Structure formats: structure tokens, C-alpha cells
TIDOSE-617295 format. One record per residue: residue in one letter; x, y negated, z negated of N, C-alpha, C, O in turn. Coordinates in steps of 0.05 Angstrom, whole numbers, plus 32768, in hexadecimal, padded with zeros to 4 digits. Atoms other than C-alpha are relative to their C-alpha. Last residue first. Example, Ala and Ser with C-alpha at 12.3 -4.5 7.8 and 13.67 -1.06 7.14 Angstrom:
S7FF080188001811180157F717FF17FEA7FF27FFB7FD47FEE A80128018800080F6805A7F6480127FE8800080277FE87FF3 
END
This chain:
V800D7FF77FE87BCA858B7A508014800C8013800D80158029 G7FFC7FE37FFD7BE985887A0B7FF3800B80197FEE8023801B T801A7FF280037BCC854479FB8002801E80037FEF802D7FFD K800C8006801B7C10852579ED7FE6800F7FFC7FE180197FE6 D7FF17FF280147C3185487A297FF47FFB7FE47FF3800E7FD4 A80067FE47FFE7BFA85307A58800E80117FEB800380237FDF A801B7FFD800B7C0284E97A407FF7801D80007FEA80277FEE A7FFE8004801D7C4D84EC7A4B7FE580047FF37FE380117FDE R7FF37FE8800C7C43850A7A9080027FFE7FE27FFC80117FD4 L80147FEA7FFE7C1084D47AA2800C80197FF47FFF80287FE6 A8014800580147C40849E7A897FEB801680007FE2801E7FEA E7FF47FFA801B7C7984BB7AB17FEC7FFC7FEA7FEB800C7FD7 A7FFE7FE380027C4D84BD7AF0800C80087FE58004801C7FD9 D801A7FF580057C3A84747AE58001801F7FFC7FF3802A7FEB R80078007801C7C83845F7ADE7FE4800C7FF97FE180167FE3 R7FEF7FEF80127C9584847B1E7FF87FFB7FE37FF6800E7FD3 L800B7FE57FFE7C5984647B42801180137FEE800580257FE1 N80197FFE80107C6E841F7B297FF5801D80007FEB80267FEC R7FF98001801C7CB584287B437FE880037FEE7FE980117FDA L7FF37FE780077C9B843F7B86800880017FE3800580157FD5 T80147FEB80007C6C84047B8A800C801A7FF8800080297FE7 R8010800480187CA283D27B777FEB80167FFD7FE680207FE7 D7FF17FF980187CD183EE7BAC7FF07FFE7FE67FF080107FD6 P800D800F80157CA083EC7BE7800C80087FE4800180197FD6 L800F7FEF80127CD384057C1A7FF37FEF7FEA7FFF7FDB7FE1 F801A7FFC7FF57CE683D77C547FF080137FEE7FD880197FF3 G80047FE57FF77D2283BA7C327FE48003800A7FD37FF28005 R80187FF280097D2C83707C2E7FFE801C800C800180208024 L80078006801C7D7083507C317FE880107FF67FE8801A7FDF R7FF27FEE80127D8783727C717FF77FFD7FE37FF780107FD4 L800A7FE57FFC7D5483527C9F800C80137FEC7FFF80277FE4 A801C7FFF80097D61830D7C827FF5801C80047FE580247FF3 A80007FFF801D7DAC83197C897FE480017FF57FDF800F7FE2 R7FF77FE580097DA4832B7CD2800080027FE27FF780177FD7 G80167FEE7FFA7D7C82EB7CDE8007801D7FF77FF6802B7FEC S8015800680137DB182C07CBC7FE8801480037FDD801E7FF0 M7FF67FF6801A7DE982E17CE47FEA7FFC7FEA7FE6800D7FD9 A80007FE27FFE7DC282D67D258009800C7FE57FFD80207FDC L801C7FF680017DB3828E7D127FFF801E80007FEF802A7FF2 G800A8005801B7DFD827F7D037FE3800A7FFD7FDD80167FE8 V7FF37FED80127E1482A17D437FF57FFC7FE47FEF80107FD6 A800C7FE67FFB7DE182797D6C800C80157FEE7FFD80267FE3 L801B8000800C7DF882387D4C7FF2801B80037FE580257FF1 L7FFC7FFE801D7E4182497D5D7FE580007FF17FE1800E7FDE C7FF87FE480067E2C82587DA5800480037FE27FFD80177FD6 L80187FEF7FFE7E0682167DAA8007801D7FF97FF7802B7FEC A8011800780167E4381EF7D907FE7801280007FDE801C7FEB L7FF57FF480187E7182147DC07FEE7FFA7FE87FEA800C7FD7 G80047FE37FFF7E4482027DFB800B800E7FE77FFE80217FDD V801C7FFA80047E4081B97DE77FFB801E80007FED80297FEF L80078005801C7E8B81B57DDF7FE380067FFA7FDD80127FE5 V7FF47FEB80117E9881D87E217FF97FFB7FE37FF1800E7FD5 A80107FE87FFE7E6781AA7E45800A80177FEF7FFB80267FE3 A80198006800E7E8C816D7E2B7FED801980007FE180207FEC W7FFA7FFC801D7ECD818D7E417FE77FF97FEF7FE380057FDA A80007FE480077EB081957E87800680047FE37FFA80167FD6 P801B7FF680067E9D814C7E8C8000801D7FF87FEF80267FE9 G8016801380037EE681357E867FE6800D7FF97FE280177FE3 L800D7FFF801A7F16816D7E9E7FE97FEC7FFE7FD97FEC8011 G7FF68018800D7F3B815B7EDE7FF47FFC7FE47FF67FE77FD8 A7FE47FFD80087F37819E7EFE800C7FE77FF480247FE47FF1 A7FF5801B80047EF481877F1A801E80007FFB802D7FEF8004 A800680117FE97EDD81C87F38800E7FE57FFD801A7FDA8010 L7FF17FF77FE97EFF81F67F067FFC7FED8018800F7FE88027 A7FE3800480067EE781CD7ECB80118009801880247FFC8020 A7FFA801D7FFD7EA181C77EE9801E7FFB7FFB802A7FEB8008 V800380077FE47E9D82137EF280087FE3800580177FDC8017 A7FE97FF47FF27EB8821F7EAD7FFF7FFA801D80147FF48029 A7FE8800E80077E8781ED7E8F8018800C800E802A7FFD8018 G800080197FF17E4D820B7EB380197FF07FFC80247FE3800E A7FFB7FF87FE47E60824F7E9780007FE7801280117FE58024 L7FE47FFA7FFE7E6582307E5280078008801D801D80018027 V7FF1801980007E2182107E5B801E80058003802C7FF78011 N8006800E7FE77E0282527E7080107FE68001801C7FDF8016 L7FF17FF37FEC7E2482757E367FFC7FF3801C800F7FF1802B G7FE4800780057E0882427E068012800D801580248000801F V7FFD801C7FF77DC282497E25801E7FF87FFC80297FEB800E L800280007FE27DC782947E1E80047FE4800B80127FE0801F G7FE87FF37FF67DDF828E7DD680008000801E80157FFB802B L7FEA801480027DA7825D7DC6801A800B800B80297FFC8017 V800680157FED7D73828F7DE180177FEB7FFF80217FE38014 V7FFB7FF57FE67D9382C97DBB7FFC7FEA8015800C7FE78028 A7FE37FFE7FFC7D9782A07D7B8007800B801C801A80018029 I7FF6801B7FFB7D4E828E7D81801E8000800580277FF28017 A800980087FE57D3D82D87D8880097FE4800780127FDF801E I7FEF7FF27FEC7D6982E97D4C7FF77FF9801C80087FF5802D K7FE6800D80007D4682B37D228013800D8015802280008023 A8003801A7FF37D0282CF7D36801B7FF1800280217FE58016 L80007FFB7FE47D1983157D237FFC7FE6801080077FE48026 G7FE57FF97FF77D2D82FD7CDE80018005801E80147FFD802B A7FF0801880017CEA82DA7CD4801C8006800A80287FF68018 G800980117FEA7CC483187CEB80117FE6800180187FDE8017 A7FF47FF47FE87CED83447CBB7FF97FEF801880097FEB802A H7FE3800680007CDB83167C82800E800B8019801F7FFD8024 Q7FFE801D7FFC7C91831A7C93801D7FF8800180257FE88012 L800380057FE37C9683667C9C80027FE28006800C7FDA801B S7FE87FF77FF27CB3836C7C567FFE7FFA801E80117FF2802A E7FEA801380077C7B83427C3880198007800F80277FF6801A A800680197FF17C45836B7C5C80177FEB7FFB801F7FDE800E A7FFA7FFB7FE47C6583AB7C427FFB7FE78011800B7FE18023 E7FE37FFF7FFD7C6683907BFB80088005801D801B7FF88027 A7FF5801C80037C1D837C7BFF801E7FFF800480287FED8011 R8008800F7FE97C0983C17C1A800B7FE37FFF80157FD98014 A7FEF7FF67FEA7C3183E47BE47FF97FF18019800C7FE98028 L7FE5800A80047C0F83B97BAF80138008801780227FF88021 R8001801D7FFA7BCA83C97BCA801B7FF37FFE80237FE3800E L800280037FE37BDC84137BCB7FFE7FE38008800A7FDB801C E7FE57FFB7FF67BF4840F7B8280007FFE801F80137FF4802B G7FEF801780067BB283EF7B6E801C8003800C80277FF08017 S800A80167FEF7B8984267B9080117FE77FFC80197FD98010 V7FF77FFB7FE57BB4845B7B6F7FF87FEA801380077FE28025 L7FE3800380007BA8843C7B2B800C8005801C801C7FF58025 R7FFA801D80007B5E84347B37801E7FFB800180277FE8800F G8008800B7FE67B59847D7B4B80057FE38001800E7FD98016 L7FEC7FF87FED7B8184927B0E7FFA7FF6801C800C7FED802A G7FE8801180047B53846B7AE280168006801380237FF4801D A8007801B7FF67B16848E7B0080187FED7FFD801E7FDD800F V80007FFE7FE37B3884D27AF67FF97FE5800C80057FDC8020 V7FE47FFD7FF77B4984C17AAE80018000801E80127FF3802A E7FF3801A80047B0384A77AA0801C8001800B80267FEE8017 S800B80127FEB7AE484E77ABD800D7FE57FFF80137FD98014 L7FF47FF87FE77B1385117A927FF67FEF801780067FE78028 L7FE4800980027AFD84EB7A54800E8006801A801D7FF68025 A8000801D7FFE7AB484F47A67801C7FF5800080237FE38010 L800780067FE47ABF853E7A7380007FE2800580097FD88019 S7FE97FFA7FF07AE285447A307FFC7FFA801D800D7FF0802B G7FEC801480067AA985217A0D801A8004801080267FF1801A R800980197FF27A76854D7A3080147FEA7FFB801A7FDA800D E7FFC7FFB7FE37A9E858B7A1A7FF87FE7801080067FDF8022 E7FE380027FFC7AA2857179D280068003801E80177FF58029 G7FF9801C80037A57856679D2801E7FFB800580257FE78012 A800C800E7FE97A4A85AC79ED80077FE27FFF800D7FD68014 D7FF07FFA7FE87A7B85CA79BA7FF57FF2801880057FE98029 A7FE8801180017A5985A57980801280058019801F7FF38023 M8007801B7FF67A1885C6799480187FEE8001801A7FDD8013 
END
């Protein structure tokens, strides 16, 4: 009779371990999802900055082209130099935004680092528990 009680106790313990493992995996999946969403958010912000930089760069190039045409047509400088200054300022702003966007994309990796670290720690804990119980 003691063997039947021991077997039921072992089955209950095994059932608790399996249920706990299920909760653990579920929690890790939620964390991975949250990390992926955060990474995508940062990537979206970086891509938006790059898109704005492209538009500003095109406007800057357009202004510079207009300035070159005006400079050649007028050959007396004046309004053309104003256009050159505006075009250069827009191009510098575009470069700054592009560098900022690239840095934002580079800062965050796309792998869920915390989740991977937690999974490794959980696997070590399971190995240690298995070694203690002799399983």
C-alpha cells in the first residue's frame, strides 16, 4: 500500500513540474513577444528618421540645383547664394537625421536577449534540480 501512495505522490509531483514548466514557457513567450514589439518600435522610429532625411535631402538637392541654375543665369551672385545656404542647411539636417536613424537601428538588436538569457538560466535550474533528485 505504501508503494501506491508513493506512486501517487510521485505522479502529483511530476504533474506539478509539468504544469510549472508550462507556465514558465508561457511567461517566456510573453516576454519574447514584448521584446520583439519593443525592437520593432525602435526600428520604426529609425526608419521614419531615414525617410524624413531622404525627403529633406531631395529638397536640399533641388534647392542646390536651383541655386546653380540661378548662379549661372545671373552670374552676379546675390539670390543664388541665399539658395545655396538654404540648400546646404537642409542637406546638413538630412545627414544628421540619417545618422541618428542609423544609430537607432544599430543600438537595438532584433533578438530577444532577456528571453534567451532567462531560458538559459531556467535550463540550468532544471538541470541542477534533476541532478539533485537523481532523475
